[in-house]
C-alpha positions in Angstrom: -35.9 86.0 31.2 -36.6 83.1 33.6 -39.3 85.2 35.3 -41.0 86.0 32.0 -40.8 82.3 31.0 -42.3 81.3 34.3 -45.2 83.6 33.8 -45.9 82.0 30.4 -45.6 78.4 31.7 -47.3 78.9 35.0 -51.0 78.9 33.7 -50.4 75.5 32.1 -49.5 74.0 35.4 -52.0 76.1 37.4 -54.8 74.4 35.4 -53.3 71.0 36.3 -53.3 72.1 40.0 -56.9 73.3 39.7 -58.0 69.9 38.3 -56.2 68.2 41.2 -57.9 70.3 43.8 -61.3 69.6 42.1 -60.8 65.9 42.6 -58.8 65.9 45.8 -61.4 68.0 47.8 -64.5 66.5 46.2 -65.6 69.5 44.2 -65.9 67.1 41.2 -66.1 63.3 41.4 -63.1 61.5 40.0 -65.3 59.8 37.5 -65.9 63.2 35.9 -62.1 63.5 35.4 -62.2 60.1 33.6 -65.1 61.3 31.4 -63.2 64.5 30.7 -60.2 62.5 29.7 -62.2 60.3 27.3 -63.7 63.5 25.7 -60.3 65.0 25.3 -58.7 61.9 23.7 -61.6 60.8 21.6 -63.1 64.2 20.5 -61.3 67.4 21.4 -57.7 66.6 20.8 -58.4 64.7 17.5 -60.3 67.7 16.3 -57.5 70.0 17.3 -55.0 67.8 15.5 -57.1 67.6 12.4 -57.5 71.4 12.1 -53.8 71.9 12.8 -52.5 69.3 10.3 -54.7 70.3 7.4 -53.5 73.9 7.7 -49.9 73.2 8.6 -46.9 73.9 6.4 -45.5 70.5 5.6 -43.6 71.5 2.6 -40.4 70.1 4.2 -41.6 66.5 3.6 -41.1 63.7 6.0 -39.3 65.1 9.0 -36.8 62.2 9.5 -34.3 64.3 11.3 -36.9 65.7 13.8 -38.0 62.1 14.6 -34.4 61.0 14.7 -33.6 63.7 17.3 -36.5 62.9 19.5 -36.2 59.1 19.4 -32.4 59.3 20.1 -33.4 60.9 23.3 -36.0 58.2 23.9 -33.3 55.5 23.4 -30.9 57.1 25.8 -33.5 57.6 28.5 -35.0 54.1 27.9 -31.5 52.5 28.4 -30.7 54.6 31.5 -34.1 53.8 33.0 -33.6 50.1 32.5 -30.0 50.2 33.9 -31.1 52.1 37.0 -33.8 49.7 37.9 -32.0 46.5 37.0 -28.4 47.2 38.1 -28.9 49.8 41.0 -32.1 48.4 42.5 -31.7 44.8 41.4 -35.3 44.4 40.2 -36.7 41.9 37.7 -36.7 42.3 34.0 -40.4 43.5 33.9 -39.7 46.2 36.4 -36.7 47.3 34.3 -39.0 47.7 31.3 -41.4 49.8 33.4 -38.4 51.9 34.5 -37.5 52.4 30.9 -41.0 53.5 30.0 -41.2 55.8 33.1 -38.0 57.5 32.0 -38.8 57.9 28.3 -42.6 58.2 27.7 -43.5 61.9 27.5 -46.9 63.2 28.0 -46.8 65.0 24.7 -50.6 65.3 24.4 -52.0 66.4 27.7 -49.0 68.5 28.7 -46.9 69.0 25.5 -49.7 70.5 23.4 -50.9 73.2 25.8 -47.3 73.9 26.9 -45.9 74.4 23.4 -48.9 76.4 22.2 -48.5 78.7 25.2 -44.8 79.2 24.6 -44.4 79.2 20.8 -47.9 79.5 19.5 -49.4 77.6 16.6 -46.1 77.5 14.8 -44.7 75.4 17.6 -47.5 72.9 17.3 -46.4 71.8 13.8 -43.2 70.0 14.8 -44.9 68.8 17.9 -47.8 67.3 15.9 -45.3 65.6 13.6 -43.7 64.0 16.7 -47.1 63.0 18.0 -48.0 61.4 14.6 -45.4 58.7 15.2 -44.9 58.9 19.0 -47.9 56.8 20.1 -47.5 54.1 17.5 -43.7 53.8 18.0 -43.8 53.8 21.8 -46.8 51.4 21.9 -45.0 48.8 19.7 -41.7 49.1 21.5 -43.3 48.9 24.9 -45.5 45.9 24.0 -42.5 44.0 22.7 -40.4 44.9 25.7 -43.1 44.0 28.3 -43.9 40.6 26.7 -40.3 39.6 26.2 -39.3 40.7 29.8 -42.3 38.7 31.2 -40.9 35.7 29.4 -37.5 36.2 30.9 -38.9 36.5 34.4 -41.1 33.4 33.9 -38.5 31.4 32.1 -40.8 30.7 29.3 -40.2 30.8 25.6 -39.8 34.2 24.0 -42.8 35.3 22.0 -42.2 36.0 18.3 -41.5 39.6 17.6 -43.6 39.6 14.5 -46.7 38.5 16.4 -46.1 41.1 19.1 -45.8 43.9 16.5 -49.0 42.8 14.8 -51.0 42.7 18.1 -49.7 46.1 19.1 -50.3 47.4 15.5 -53.9 46.5 15.7 -54.4 48.4 18.9 -52.5 51.4 17.4 -54.7 51.5 14.3 -57.8 51.7 16.5 -56.5 54.8 18.4 -58.3 58.0 17.7 -55.1 60.1 17.5 -53.6 57.8 14.8 -56.9 57.7 12.9 -57.1 61.5 13.0 -53.5 61.9 11.7 -54.2 59.6 8.8 -57.5 61.2 8.0 -56.0 64.7 8.1 -53.2 63.7 5.7 -55.7 62.2 3.3 -57.9 65.3 3.5 -54.9 67.5 2.6 -54.5 65.5 -0.6 -58.1 66.3 -1.7 -57.4 70.1 -1.7 -60.9 70.7 -0.3 -61.8 73.5 2.1 -64.0 72.8 5.1 -67.3 74.8 4.9 -67.2 77.9 7.0 -70.0 76.7 9.4 -68.3 73.2 9.8 -64.9 74.9 10.4 -66.4 77.2 13.1 -67.9 74.1 14.9 -64.5 72.3 14.8 -62.7 75.4 16.0 -65.0 75.7 19.0 -64.5 72.0 19.9 -60.7 72.3 19.4 -60.7 75.3 21.8 -61.8 73.1 24.6 -59.0 70.5 24.1 -56.0 72.1 25.8 -57.7 73.4 29.0 -59.7 70.3 29.5 -56.7 68.1 28.9 -54.9 69.9 31.7 -57.9 69.7 34.1 -58.4 66.0 33.4 -54.6 65.3 34.0 -54.8 67.1 37.3 -57.8 65.1 38.5 -56.0 61.9 37.5 -53.1 62.7 39.7 -55.2 62.1 42.7 -55.3 58.5 41.7 -51.5 58.2 41.2 -50.0 60.2 44.0 -46.8 59.2 45.9 -46.6 55.5 46.9 -43.4 55.1 49.0 -40.1 53.8 47.7 -39.6 57.2 46.2 -35.9 57.0 45.2 -36.5 54.9 42.0 -39.3 57.3 40.9 -37.0 60.2 41.6 -34.1 58.9 39.6 -36.3 58.0 36.6 -37.9 61.4 36.8 -34.5 63.1 36.7 -33.7 61.1 33.6 -37.0 62.1 32.1 -37.0 65.8 32.6 -33.3 66.6 32.5 -31.2 64.0 30.6 -33.8 63.1 27.9 -34.4 66.7 26.8 -30.6 67.4 26.9 -30.0 64.5 24.5 -32.8 65.7 22.2 -31.4 69.2 22.2 -27.9 68.1 21.4 -29.0 65.8 18.6 -31.4 68.4 17.1 -29.1 71.4 17.3 -25.7 69.8 16.5 -26.2 66.4 14.9 -29.2 67.1 12.6 -29.0 71.0 12.8 -32.8 71.5 12.9 -34.3 75.0 12.7 -34.5 76.8 16.1 -38.3 76.4 16.5 -38.2 72.7 15.7 -35.2 72.1 18.0 -37.0 74.0 20.8 -40.4 72.2 20.3 -38.6 68.8 20.3 -36.6 69.6 23.4 -39.7 70.8 25.3 -41.6 67.7 24.2 -38.8 65.5 25.6 -38.9 67.5 28.8 -42.6 66.9 29.4 -43.6 64.8 32.5 -43.9 61.0 32.3 -47.1 59.9 30.6 -49.7 57.9 32.4 -49.1 55.0 30.0 -46.2 54.0 32.3 -48.7 53.2 35.1 -51.1 51.5 32.8 -48.4 49.0 31.6 -47.3 48.6 35.2 -50.8 47.8 36.3 -51.3 45.3 33.4 -48.1 43.4 34.1 -48.3 43.5 37.9 -45.0 45.2 38.7 -43.5 48.7 39.1 -46.7 50.4 40.3 -44.9 52.7 42.9 -42.0 53.7 40.6 -44.3 54.6 37.7 -46.8 56.4 39.8 -44.0 58.3 41.6 -42.3 59.1 38.3 -45.6 60.5 36.9 -46.4 62.6 40.0 -42.8 63.8 40.6 -42.1 64.8 37.0 -45.5 66.7 36.9 -44.9 68.5 40.1 -41.4 69.7 39.2 -42.2 70.4 35.5 -43.2 74.0 36.1 -39.6 74.6 37.1 -37.7 72.4 34.7 -39.8 73.5 31.7 -39.2 77.1 32.7 -35.5 76.5 32.8 -35.5 74.7 29.5 -37.6 77.4 27.8 -35.2 80.1 29.2 -32.2 78.2 28.1 -33.6 77.7 24.6 -34.5 81.5 24.3 -31.0 82.4 25.4 -29.3 79.9 23.1 -31.2 81.0 20.0 -31.1 84.7 21.0 -34.3 85.9 19.6 -34.6 83.4 16.7 -37.7 81.8 18.3 
């Protein structure tokens, strides 16, 4: 079973490796990787999300238990990441927040979508897209509040009002192409209109580029992150991210909320995805935790082919043919 799972998962990570080699050996300039990333986030993935959501079966209503399962895992990983950096390595509050992000922020778009589509097909994308629909907004707001408040702790200045931080983060979220797409897709569903055949064919062709280009652009971006010394914090944060967080999500989904097998599996694999690049973006913005976030991103991506294969095999064994 593990060997079969590995063969399903391997092409996803092989594309990441190809993208890395393109940039590392100068086959393509790194600026091309950045351009591909922009195309993926602004055009291809939004088109894929739109086509998937307007055709998805959402008869179950708002998936509160799905979100509850996933964000319970986020809360546990966030707390452990903070404690590891603050208590074990005695770092400042801002570094603790970067540790929390590095341990809990999944790359659900660039890795999660291609991965779950490869393992569970389009059916698996439905619960993943429901997670994505709230993931970015929730994590952005939480992270912005945490970073601003920990910056105030480190500087000894007055805590900024939470309401102001939420509004500032909310403005940025509302301008994000993924959030705009989710809202537009849900509104389109309410009209009951069908997309003209020619238009749907164009959208389908664009959507078909999203997943392979997402993986190639991620691989090219890894050249920028790499490993930066002081590896132990990144290693511990990575272990929380790809081992503990998906375990918590699985337990919550399977036993606490008793979600259907496919939804439990999709949420678990989403939680087991590598650390998202947003961890490094926030580290760069607030001037701390560069090495730990870069190492967490790189290490979790390198080991993900193994950990994801193990999680996929475990889920197949646990649900015994129900997936």
